[in-house]
A tleap script that builds the chain and sets N, CA, C and O, in Angstrom:
source leaprc.protein.ff14SB
mol = sequence {
  NMET GLN THR LEU LYS ILE ASN ILE ASN GLY
  GLN ARG PHE THR ALA MET LEU TYR ASP ASN
  ALA ALA THR GLN LYS LEU VAL GLN ASN LEU
  PRO VAL THR LEU ASN MET LYS ASP LEU HIE
  GLY ASN GLU LYS TYR TYR TYR LEU ASP THR
  SER LEU PRO ALA LYS ALA GLN HIE ILE GLY
  LYS ILE ASN ALA GLY ASP ILE MET LEU PHE
  GLY SER ASP CYS LEU VAL VAL PHE TYR GLU
  SER PHE ASN THR SER TYR SER TYR THR PRO
  ILE GLY LYS ILE GLU ASN ALA ALA GLY LEU
  LYS LYS VAL VAL GLY ARG GLY SER VAL LYS
  VAL GLU PHE SER CLEU
}
set mol.1.N position { -42.540 -60.546 44.076 }
set mol.1.CA position { -41.745 -59.403 43.673 }
set mol.1.C position { -40.823 -59.787 42.518 }
set mol.1.O position { -40.266 -60.884 42.480 }
set mol.2.N position { -40.679 -58.857 41.582 }
set mol.2.CA position { -39.777 -59.070 40.462 }
set mol.2.C position { -38.398 -58.515 40.795 }
set mol.2.O position { -38.246 -57.648 41.656 }
set mol.3.N position { -37.400 -59.036 40.090 }
set mol.3.CA position { -36.038 -58.553 40.253 }
set mol.3.C position { -35.661 -57.724 39.031 }
set mol.3.O position { -35.868 -58.138 37.890 }
set mol.4.N position { -35.111 -56.562 39.292 }
set mol.4.CA position { -34.652 -55.657 38.244 }
set mol.4.C position { -33.144 -55.788 38.124 }
set mol.4.O position { -32.435 -55.790 39.131 }
set mol.5.N position { -32.650 -55.898 36.891 }
set mol.5.CA position { -31.207 -55.916 36.645 }
set mol.5.C position { -30.781 -54.513 36.240 }
set mol.5.O position { -31.426 -53.870 35.413 }
set mol.6.N position { -29.688 -54.047 36.833 }
set mol.6.CA position { -29.188 -52.703 36.564 }
set mol.6.C position { -27.715 -52.813 36.200 }
set mol.6.O position { -26.936 -53.434 36.922 }
set mol.7.N position { -27.335 -52.210 35.077 }
set mol.7.CA position { -25.944 -52.210 34.637 }
set mol.7.C position { -25.471 -50.762 34.558 }
set mol.7.O position { -26.033 -49.949 33.824 }
set mol.8.N position { -24.421 -50.454 35.332 }
set mol.8.CA position { -23.849 -49.111 35.348 }
set mol.8.C position { -22.348 -49.245 35.141 }
set mol.8.O position { -21.654 -49.833 35.971 }
set mol.9.N position { -21.846 -48.704 34.038 }
set mol.9.CA position { -20.409 -48.761 33.745 }
set mol.9.C position { -19.837 -50.180 33.871 }
set mol.9.O position { -18.740 -50.366 34.397 }
set mol.10.N position { -20.578 -51.167 33.390 }
set mol.10.CA position { -20.117 -52.547 33.423 }
set mol.10.C position { -20.320 -53.254 34.755 }
set mol.10.O position { -20.072 -54.455 34.860 }
set mol.11.N position { -20.766 -52.528 35.767 }
set mol.11.CA position { -21.028 -53.116 37.087 }
set mol.11.C position { -22.506 -53.476 37.170 }
set mol.11.O position { -23.372 -52.667 36.835 }
set mol.12.N position { -22.784 -54.685 37.615 }
set mol.12.CA position { -24.172 -55.149 37.676 }
set mol.12.C position { -24.713 -55.085 39.095 }
set mol.12.O position { -24.032 -55.434 40.060 }
set mol.13.N position { -25.940 -54.634 39.194 }
set mol.13.CA position { -26.668 -54.581 40.454 }
set mol.13.C position { -28.023 -55.241 40.230 }
set mol.13.O position { -28.485 -55.353 39.095 }
set mol.14.N position { -28.651 -55.672 41.304 }
set mol.14.CA position { -30.020 -56.176 41.227 }
set mol.14.C position { -30.858 -55.414 42.247 }
set mol.14.O position { -30.369 -54.979 43.289 }
set mol.15.N position { -32.135 -55.267 41.911 }
set mol.15.CA position { -33.054 -54.570 42.808 }
set mol.15.C position { -34.354 -55.361 42.894 }
set mol.15.O position { -34.811 -55.945 41.912 }
set mol.16.N position { -34.930 -55.367 44.067 }
set mol.16.CA position { -36.256 -55.942 44.250 }
set mol.16.C position { -37.260 -54.839 43.950 }
set mol.16.O position { -37.167 -53.743 44.501 }
set mol.17.N position { -38.210 -55.127 43.084 }
set mol.17.CA position { -39.224 -54.148 42.702 }
set mol.17.C position { -40.442 -54.267 43.621 }
set mol.17.O position { -40.841 -55.367 44.003 }
set mol.18.N position { -41.015 -53.135 43.963 }
set mol.18.CA position { -42.230 -53.114 44.777 }
set mol.18.C position { -43.432 -53.347 43.877 }
set mol.18.O position { -43.402 -53.022 42.690 }
set mol.19.N position { -44.481 -53.907 44.443 }
set mol.19.CA position { -45.688 -54.213 43.690 }
set mol.19.C position { -46.652 -53.029 43.776 }
set mol.19.O position { -47.455 -52.931 44.704 }
set mol.20.N position { -46.557 -52.133 42.790 }
set mol.20.CA position { -47.492 -51.015 42.722 }
set mol.20.C position { -47.693 -50.641 41.248 }
set mol.20.O position { -46.986 -51.137 40.371 }
set mol.21.N position { -48.650 -49.775 40.993 }
set mol.21.CA position { -49.004 -49.424 39.613 }
set mol.21.C position { -47.856 -48.751 38.865 }
set mol.21.O position { -47.658 -49.011 37.678 }
set mol.22.N position { -47.101 -47.892 39.541 }
set mol.22.CA position { -45.979 -47.204 38.887 }
set mol.22.C position { -44.916 -48.197 38.440 }
set mol.22.O position { -44.409 -48.112 37.321 }
set mol.23.N position { -44.585 -49.131 39.310 }
set mol.23.CA position { -43.579 -50.143 38.982 }
set mol.23.C position { -44.059 -51.026 37.836 }
set mol.23.O position { -43.288 -51.334 36.927 }
set mol.24.N position { -45.317 -51.433 37.871 }
set mol.24.CA position { -45.860 -52.275 36.811 }
set mol.24.C position { -45.787 -51.581 35.454 }
set mol.24.O position { -45.457 -52.210 34.449 }
set mol.25.N position { -46.095 -50.288 35.426 }
set mol.25.CA position { -46.031 -49.524 34.170 }
set mol.25.C position { -44.581 -49.372 33.710 }
set mol.25.O position { -44.299 -49.473 32.516 }
set mol.26.N position { -43.669 -49.133 34.634 }
set mol.26.CA position { -42.247 -49.007 34.287 }
set mol.26.C position { -41.734 -50.302 33.667 }
set mol.26.O position { -41.027 -50.273 32.660 }
set mol.27.N position { -42.085 -51.428 34.261 }
set mol.27.CA position { -41.634 -52.740 33.789 }
set mol.27.C position { -42.077 -52.988 32.347 }
set mol.27.O position { -41.366 -53.649 31.591 }
set mol.28.N position { -43.234 -52.470 31.960 }
set mol.28.CA position { -43.738 -52.645 30.590 }
set mol.28.C position { -42.823 -51.979 29.558 }
set mol.28.O position { -42.855 -52.334 28.380 }
set mol.29.N position { -42.016 -51.022 29.996 }
set mol.29.CA position { -41.142 -50.286 29.078 }
set mol.29.C position { -39.697 -50.775 29.111 }
set mol.29.O position { -38.821 -50.152 28.510 }
set mol.30.N position { -39.442 -51.862 29.792 }
set mol.30.CA position { -38.076 -52.411 29.874 }
set mol.30.C position { -37.828 -53.380 28.726 }
set mol.30.O position { -38.781 -53.982 28.231 }
set mol.31.N position { -36.597 -53.554 28.288 }
set mol.31.CA position { -35.371 -52.923 28.781 }
set mol.31.C position { -35.240 -51.495 28.264 }
set mol.31.O position { -35.801 -51.135 27.229 }
set mol.32.N position { -34.480 -50.687 29.016 }
set mol.32.CA position { -34.258 -49.302 28.645 }
set mol.32.C position { -32.885 -48.859 29.158 }
set mol.32.O position { -32.438 -49.286 30.222 }
set mol.33.N position { -32.234 -48.004 28.389 }
set mol.33.CA position { -30.969 -47.397 28.803 }
set mol.33.C position { -31.207 -45.908 28.932 }
set mol.33.O position { -31.657 -45.263 27.985 }
set mol.34.N position { -30.906 -45.356 30.107 }
set mol.34.CA position { -31.154 -43.950 30.390 }
set mol.34.C position { -29.851 -43.226 30.706 }
set mol.34.O position { -28.981 -43.771 31.386 }
set mol.35.N position { -29.721 -42.013 30.219 }
set mol.35.CA position { -28.583 -41.167 30.553 }
set mol.35.C position { -29.010 -40.322 31.755 }
set mol.35.O position { -29.612 -39.260 31.597 }
set mol.36.N position { -28.689 -40.809 32.957 }
set mol.36.CA position { -29.160 -40.183 34.186 }
set mol.36.C position { -28.199 -39.083 34.646 }
set mol.36.O position { -26.982 -39.266 34.667 }
set mol.37.N position { -28.776 -37.947 35.009 }
set mol.37.CA position { -28.006 -36.795 35.479 }
set mol.37.C position { -27.880 -36.834 37.001 }
set mol.37.O position { -28.676 -37.471 37.691 }
set mol.38.N position { -26.858 -36.137 37.506 }
set mol.38.CA position { -26.624 -36.088 38.949 }
set mol.38.C position { -27.334 -34.887 39.558 }
set mol.38.O position { -27.449 -33.835 38.930 }
set mol.39.N position { -27.809 -35.056 40.790 }
set mol.39.CA position { -28.427 -33.961 41.524 }
set mol.39.C position { -27.984 -34.029 42.976 }
set mol.39.O position { -28.115 -35.068 43.623 }
set mol.40.N position { -27.464 -32.933 43.483 }
set mol.40.CA position { -27.092 -32.779 44.899 }
set mol.40.C position { -26.016 -33.738 45.390 }
set mol.40.O position { -25.807 -33.835 46.599 }
set mol.41.N position { -25.328 -34.445 44.509 }
set mol.41.CA position { -24.295 -35.369 44.947 }
set mol.41.C position { -24.828 -36.549 45.733 }
set mol.41.O position { -24.099 -37.165 46.511 }
set mol.42.N position { -26.139 -36.876 45.527 }
set mol.42.CA position { -26.701 -38.032 46.230 }
set mol.42.C position { -27.676 -38.847 45.396 }
set mol.42.O position { -28.176 -39.872 45.861 }
set mol.43.N position { -27.958 -38.408 44.165 }
set mol.43.CA position { -28.933 -39.121 43.343 }
set mol.43.C position { -28.659 -38.935 41.858 }
set mol.43.O position { -28.056 -37.948 41.436 }
set mol.44.N position { -29.117 -39.907 41.077 }
set mol.44.CA position { -29.135 -39.833 39.622 }
set mol.44.C position { -30.603 -39.834 39.216 }
set mol.44.O position { -31.408 -40.589 39.761 }
set mol.45.N position { -30.946 -38.977 38.247 }
set mol.45.CA position { -32.350 -38.881 37.857 }
set mol.45.C position { -32.493 -38.801 36.339 }
set mol.45.O position { -31.563 -38.440 35.617 }
set mol.46.N position { -33.708 -39.156 35.882 }
set mol.46.CA position { -34.036 -39.087 34.462 }
set mol.46.C position { -35.536 -38.827 34.323 }
set mol.46.O position { -36.352 -39.502 34.951 }
set mol.47.N position { -35.893 -37.836 33.488 }
set mol.47.CA position { -37.305 -37.574 33.213 }
set mol.47.C position { -37.759 -38.489 32.085 }
set mol.47.O position { -37.266 -38.397 30.961 }
set mol.48.N position { -38.693 -39.365 32.391 }
set mol.48.CA position { -39.222 -40.334 31.434 }
set mol.48.C position { -40.081 -39.642 30.383 }
set mol.48.O position { -40.596 -38.548 30.612 }
set mol.49.N position { -40.229 -40.289 29.231 }
set mol.49.CA position { -41.057 -39.754 28.149 }
set mol.49.C position { -42.546 -39.842 28.472 }
set mol.49.O position { -43.341 -39.055 27.958 }
set mol.50.N position { -42.918 -40.784 29.311 }
set mol.50.CA position { -44.320 -40.967 29.677 }
set mol.50.C position { -44.470 -40.924 31.203 }
set mol.50.O position { -43.548 -41.261 31.945 }
set mol.51.N position { -45.630 -40.510 31.637 }
set mol.51.CA position { -45.925 -40.473 33.063 }
set mol.51.C position { -46.286 -41.859 33.569 }
set mol.51.O position { -46.838 -42.682 32.838 }
set mol.52.N position { -45.964 -42.099 34.828 }
set mol.52.CA position { -46.340 -43.344 35.492 }
set mol.52.C position { -47.403 -43.017 36.541 }
set mol.52.O position { -47.467 -41.883 37.015 }
set mol.53.N position { -48.232 -43.983 36.906 }
set mol.53.CA position { -49.276 -43.725 37.911 }
set mol.53.C position { -48.662 -43.562 39.309 }
set mol.53.O position { -48.450 -44.540 40.026 }
set mol.54.N position { -48.389 -42.332 39.669 }
set mol.54.CA position { -47.719 -42.039 40.943 }
set mol.54.C position { -48.682 -42.146 42.119 }
set mol.54.O position { -49.874 -41.861 42.003 }
set mol.55.N position { -48.134 -42.561 43.240 }
set mol.55.CA position { -48.850 -42.560 44.519 }
set mol.55.C position { -47.824 -42.158 45.570 }
set mol.55.O position { -47.396 -42.960 46.401 }
set mol.56.N position { -47.444 -40.869 45.500 }
set mol.56.CA position { -46.367 -40.353 46.346 }
set mol.56.C position { -46.730 -40.417 47.818 }
set mol.56.O position { -47.884 -40.257 48.217 }
set mol.57.N position { -45.691 -40.660 48.608 }
set mol.57.CA position { -45.847 -40.683 50.060 }
set mol.57.C position { -44.625 -40.038 50.693 }
set mol.57.O position { -43.530 -40.045 50.130 }
set mol.58.N position { -44.841 -39.483 51.876 }
set mol.58.CA position { -43.714 -38.874 52.592 }
set mol.58.C position { -42.806 -40.015 53.053 }
set mol.58.O position { -43.230 -40.872 53.827 }
set mol.59.N position { -41.577 -40.026 52.587 }
set mol.59.CA position { -40.632 -41.111 52.853 }
set mol.59.C position { -39.875 -40.881 54.153 }
set mol.59.O position { -39.660 -41.821 54.918 }
set mol.60.N position { -39.468 -39.632 54.412 }
set mol.60.CA position { -38.725 -39.310 55.627 }
set mol.60.C position { -37.238 -39.564 55.501 }
set mol.60.O position { -36.433 -38.647 55.658 }
set mol.61.N position { -36.867 -40.807 55.216 }
set mol.61.CA position { -35.451 -41.157 55.070 }
set mol.61.C position { -35.233 -41.907 53.770 }
set mol.61.O position { -35.912 -42.890 53.473 }
set mol.62.N position { -34.264 -41.418 52.998 }
set mol.62.CA position { -33.826 -42.076 51.769 }
set mol.62.C position { -32.619 -42.934 52.124 }
set mol.62.O position { -31.751 -42.503 52.883 }
set mol.63.N position { -32.562 -44.128 51.587 }
set mol.63.CA position { -31.402 -44.997 51.789 }
set mol.63.C position { -30.685 -45.212 50.462 }
set mol.63.O position { -31.319 -45.283 49.409 }
set mol.64.N position { -29.368 -45.315 50.519 }
set mol.64.CA position { -28.598 -45.612 49.315 }
set mol.64.C position { -29.166 -46.876 48.691 }
set mol.64.O position { -29.359 -47.885 49.370 }
set mol.65.N position { -29.432 -46.814 47.389 }
set mol.65.CA position { -30.005 -47.956 46.686 }
set mol.65.C position { -31.499 -47.833 46.441 }
set mol.65.O position { -32.063 -48.626 45.688 }
set mol.66.N position { -32.154 -46.855 47.062 }
set mol.66.CA position { -33.585 -46.660 46.817 }
set mol.66.C position { -33.807 -46.187 45.380 }
set mol.66.O position { -33.071 -45.344 44.866 }
set mol.67.N position { -34.826 -46.743 44.750 }
set mol.67.CA position { -35.253 -46.323 43.421 }
set mol.67.C position { -36.659 -45.765 43.602 }
set mol.67.O position { -37.563 -46.465 44.061 }
set mol.68.N position { -36.833 -44.495 43.236 }
set mol.68.CA position { -38.102 -43.819 43.496 }
set mol.68.C position { -38.573 -43.066 42.258 }
set mol.68.O position { -37.811 -42.826 41.321 }
set mol.69.N position { -39.827 -42.708 42.284 }
set mol.69.CA position { -40.422 -41.863 41.260 }
set mol.69.C position { -40.756 -40.534 41.919 }
set mol.69.O position { -41.481 -40.494 42.912 }
set mol.70.N position { -40.223 -39.435 41.364 }
set mol.70.CA position { -40.544 -38.101 41.846 }
set mol.70.C position { -41.551 -37.509 40.886 }
set mol.70.O position { -41.320 -37.490 39.677 }
set mol.71.N position { -42.657 -37.029 41.404 }
set mol.71.CA position { -43.744 -36.595 40.529 }
set mol.71.C position { -44.296 -37.828 39.826 }
set mol.71.O position { -44.434 -38.889 40.435 }
set mol.72.N position { -44.609 -37.686 38.546 }
set mol.72.CA position { -45.132 -38.846 37.812 }
set mol.72.C position { -44.200 -39.306 36.699 }
set mol.72.O position { -44.490 -40.280 36.005 }
set mol.73.N position { -43.054 -38.587 36.525 }
set mol.73.CA position { -42.216 -38.940 35.374 }
set mol.73.C position { -40.712 -38.856 35.626 }
set mol.73.O position { -39.931 -38.952 34.680 }
set mol.74.N position { -40.292 -38.681 36.865 }
set mol.74.CA position { -38.860 -38.557 37.150 }
set mol.74.C position { -38.372 -39.775 37.940 }
set mol.74.O position { -38.682 -39.929 39.121 }
set mol.75.N position { -37.606 -40.634 37.267 }
set mol.75.CA position { -37.049 -41.827 37.891 }
set mol.75.C position { -35.743 -41.446 38.589 }
set mol.75.O position { -34.875 -40.814 37.988 }
set mol.76.N position { -35.609 -41.832 39.856 }
set mol.76.CA position { -34.459 -41.443 40.662 }
set mol.76.C position { -33.822 -42.676 41.297 }
set mol.76.O position { -34.510 -43.532 41.853 }
set mol.77.N position { -32.489 -42.750 41.202 }
set mol.77.CA position { -31.704 -43.783 41.888 }
set mol.77.C position { -30.823 -43.043 42.895 }
set mol.77.O position { -29.985 -42.224 42.516 }
set mol.78.N position { -31.018 -43.337 44.168 }
set mol.78.CA position { -30.248 -42.675 45.222 }
set mol.78.C position { -29.002 -43.488 45.563 }
set mol.78.O position { -29.066 -44.710 45.695 }
set mol.79.N position { -27.870 -42.800 45.705 }
set mol.79.CA position { -26.629 -43.485 46.071 }
set mol.79.C position { -26.057 -42.997 47.391 }
set mol.79.O position { -24.949 -43.381 47.767 }
set mol.80.N position { -26.796 -42.160 48.094 }
set mol.80.CA position { -26.446 -41.701 49.445 }
set mol.80.C position { -27.691 -41.814 50.312 }
set mol.80.O position { -28.810 -41.728 49.805 }
set mol.81.N position { -27.508 -42.004 51.602 }
set mol.81.CA position { -28.620 -42.016 52.549 }
set mol.81.C position { -28.739 -40.634 53.183 }
set mol.81.O position { -27.733 -40.000 53.499 }
set mol.82.N position { -29.982 -40.168 53.366 }
set mol.82.CA position { -30.215 -38.854 53.987 }
set mol.82.C position { -31.700 -38.717 54.328 }
set mol.82.O position { -32.530 -39.484 53.839 }
set mol.83.N position { -32.022 -37.743 55.164 }
set mol.83.CA position { -33.406 -37.439 55.502 }
set mol.83.C position { -33.974 -36.484 54.465 }
set mol.83.O position { -33.252 -35.646 53.924 }
set mol.84.N position { -35.270 -36.609 54.188 }
set mol.84.CA position { -35.907 -35.758 53.182 }
set mol.84.C position { -37.315 -35.369 53.600 }
set mol.84.O position { -37.992 -36.100 54.323 }
set mol.85.N position { -37.740 -34.209 53.133 }
set mol.85.CA position { -39.119 -33.774 53.353 }
set mol.85.C position { -39.952 -33.978 52.084 }
set mol.85.O position { -41.156 -33.720 52.083 }
set mol.86.N position { -39.314 -34.437 51.007 }
set mol.86.CA position { -40.010 -34.658 49.739 }
set mol.86.C position { -40.803 -35.965 49.757 }
set mol.86.O position { -40.543 -36.859 50.562 }
set mol.87.N position { -41.766 -36.052 48.858 }
set mol.87.CA position { -42.585 -37.256 48.715 }
set mol.87.C position { -42.237 -37.965 47.415 }
set mol.87.O position { -41.977 -37.327 46.395 }
set mol.88.N position { -42.233 -39.285 47.463 }
set mol.88.CA position { -41.875 -40.113 46.317 }
set mol.88.C position { -42.800 -41.322 46.246 }
set mol.88.O position { -43.426 -41.706 47.234 }
set mol.89.N position { -42.873 -41.911 45.060 }
set mol.89.CA position { -43.517 -43.210 44.876 }
set mol.89.C position { -42.397 -44.249 44.858 }
set mol.89.O position { -41.553 -44.213 43.962 }
set mol.90.N position { -42.364 -45.172 45.820 }
set mol.90.CA position { -41.304 -46.195 45.835 }
set mol.90.C position { -41.420 -47.128 44.633 }
set mol.90.O position { -42.511 -47.590 44.302 }
set mol.91.N position { -40.290 -47.401 43.984 }
set mol.91.CA position { -40.229 -48.305 42.838 }
set mol.91.C position { -39.519 -49.599 43.213 }
set mol.91.O position { -39.985 -50.686 42.872 }
set mol.92.N position { -38.404 -49.487 43.906 }
set mol.92.CA position { -37.637 -50.673 44.291 }
set mol.92.C position { -36.451 -50.315 45.153 }
set mol.92.O position { -36.261 -49.160 45.534 }
set mol.93.N position { -35.655 -51.323 45.453 }
set mol.93.CA position { -34.493 -51.162 46.330 }
set mol.93.C position { -33.356 -52.028 45.801 }
set mol.93.O position { -33.505 -53.242 45.664 }
set mol.94.N position { -32.205 -51.392 45.500 }
set mol.94.CA position { -31.022 -52.133 45.068 }
set mol.94.C position { -30.526 -52.950 46.250 }
set mol.94.O position { -30.287 -52.412 47.331 }
set mol.95.N position { -30.373 -54.240 46.041 }
set mol.95.CA position { -30.018 -55.157 47.128 }
set mol.95.C position { -28.561 -55.032 47.540 }
set mol.95.O position { -28.237 -55.118 48.724 }
set mol.96.N position { -27.696 -54.833 46.580 }
set mol.96.CA position { -26.253 -54.824 46.835 }
set mol.96.C position { -25.697 -53.428 46.551 }
set mol.96.O position { -24.862 -53.258 45.663 }
set mol.97.N position { -26.168 -52.421 47.315 }
set mol.97.CA position { -25.848 -51.023 47.031 }
set mol.97.C position { -24.435 -50.611 47.463 }
set mol.97.O position { -24.016 -49.484 47.200 }
set mol.98.N position { -23.706 -51.506 48.115 }
set mol.98.CA position { -22.323 -51.175 48.491 }
set mol.98.C position { -21.520 -50.903 47.223 }
set mol.98.O position { -21.537 -51.707 46.290 }
set mol.99.N position { -20.837 -49.804 47.188 }
set mol.99.CA position { -20.042 -49.453 46.013 }
set mol.99.C position { -20.814 -48.707 44.950 }
set mol.99.O position { -20.237 -48.309 43.938 }
set mol.100.N position { -22.113 -48.506 45.152 }
set mol.100.CA position { -22.937 -47.822 44.152 }
set mol.100.C position { -22.432 -46.405 43.898 }
set mol.100.O position { -22.348 -45.975 42.747 }
set mol.101.N position { -22.095 -45.678 44.958 }
set mol.101.CA position { -21.620 -44.298 44.816 }
set mol.101.C position { -20.378 -44.225 43.938 }
set mol.101.O position { -20.269 -43.345 43.084 }
set mol.102.N position { -19.455 -45.131 44.142 }
set mol.102.CA position { -18.215 -45.139 43.363 }
set mol.102.C position { -18.498 -45.449 41.886 }
set mol.102.O position { -17.892 -44.850 40.997 }
set mol.103.N position { -19.405 -46.373 41.633 }
set mol.103.CA position { -19.722 -46.786 40.260 }
set mol.103.C position { -20.434 -45.683 39.476 }
set mol.103.O position { -20.144 -45.480 38.298 }
set mol.104.N position { -21.362 -44.971 40.118 }
set mol.104.CA position { -22.102 -43.938 39.389 }
set mol.104.C position { -21.252 -42.703 39.129 }
set mol.104.O position { -21.503 -41.972 38.171 }
set mol.105.N position { -20.256 -42.461 39.963 }
set mol.105.CA position { -19.350 -41.338 39.750 }
set mol.105.C position { -20.044 -39.998 39.783 }
set mol.105.O position { -21.160 -39.860 40.283 }
set mol.106.N position { -19.350 -39.007 39.235 }
set mol.106.CA position { -19.888 -37.645 39.196 }
set mol.106.C position { -20.463 -37.363 37.820 }
set mol.106.O position { -20.035 -37.941 36.821 }
set mol.107.N position { -21.417 -36.487 37.783 }
set mol.107.CA position { -22.006 -36.112 36.501 }
set mol.107.C position { -22.984 -37.167 35.988 }
set mol.107.O position { -23.491 -37.991 36.749 }
set mol.108.N position { -23.232 -37.122 34.688 }
set mol.108.CA position { -24.192 -38.048 34.068 }
set mol.108.C position { -23.605 -39.441 33.922 }
set mol.108.O position { -22.391 -39.610 33.806 }
set mol.109.N position { -24.485 -40.440 33.927 }
set mol.109.CA position { -24.059 -41.828 33.775 }
set mol.109.C position { -25.148 -42.591 33.010 }
set mol.109.O position { -26.341 -42.350 33.199 }
set mol.110.N position { -24.720 -43.508 32.148 }
set mol.110.CA position { -25.651 -44.363 31.417 }
set mol.110.C position { -26.027 -45.545 32.295 }
set mol.110.O position { -25.160 -46.252 32.807 }
set mol.111.N position { -27.323 -45.751 32.464 }
set mol.111.CA position { -27.829 -46.823 33.325 }
set mol.111.C position { -28.778 -47.693 32.511 }
set mol.111.O position { -29.744 -47.196 31.931 }
set mol.112.N position { -28.497 -48.998 32.470 }
set mol.112.CA position { -29.353 -49.950 31.756 }
set mol.112.C position { -30.226 -50.679 32.765 }
set mol.112.O position { -29.731 -51.222 33.753 }
set mol.113.N position { -31.534 -50.687 32.505 }
set mol.113.CA position { -32.494 -51.387 33.351 }
set mol.113.C position { -33.131 -52.503 32.523 }
set mol.113.O position { -33.559 -52.271 31.393 }
set mol.114.N position { -33.193 -53.708 33.081 }
set mol.114.CA position { -33.846 -54.825 32.394 }
set mol.114.C position { -34.359 -55.818 33.425 }
set mol.114.O position { -34.030 -55.729 34.608 }
set mol.115.N position { -35.166 -56.763 32.964 }
set mol.115.CA position { -35.681 -57.806 33.875 }
set mol.115.C position { -34.803 -59.024 33.798 }
set mol.115.O position { -35.060 -60.014 34.483 }
savepdb mol mol.pdb
quit
């Protein structure tokens, strides 16, 4: 498994990436800085310029720190835990998600992803 470095407002996080086609394609486009928007007070999302090879599955429960792909082009970082009926392609999991909610704040946030 590869480790993803994430920088949000000067705070650094690391995530373990899952080994799947979507993650491999995403990694090819790193490093990247995205202006992620807020949705529902529990996630930050960004529609990518290119589609990734999605293999969505019913997740059931989202955990704070989960990084998922919604559809084939929407990258999502969750900062709250909750149950869901939506399907996602898992990308990775932020290892040290404590404090993530405070760091991402409200509204849009610039997020840097690199290896």
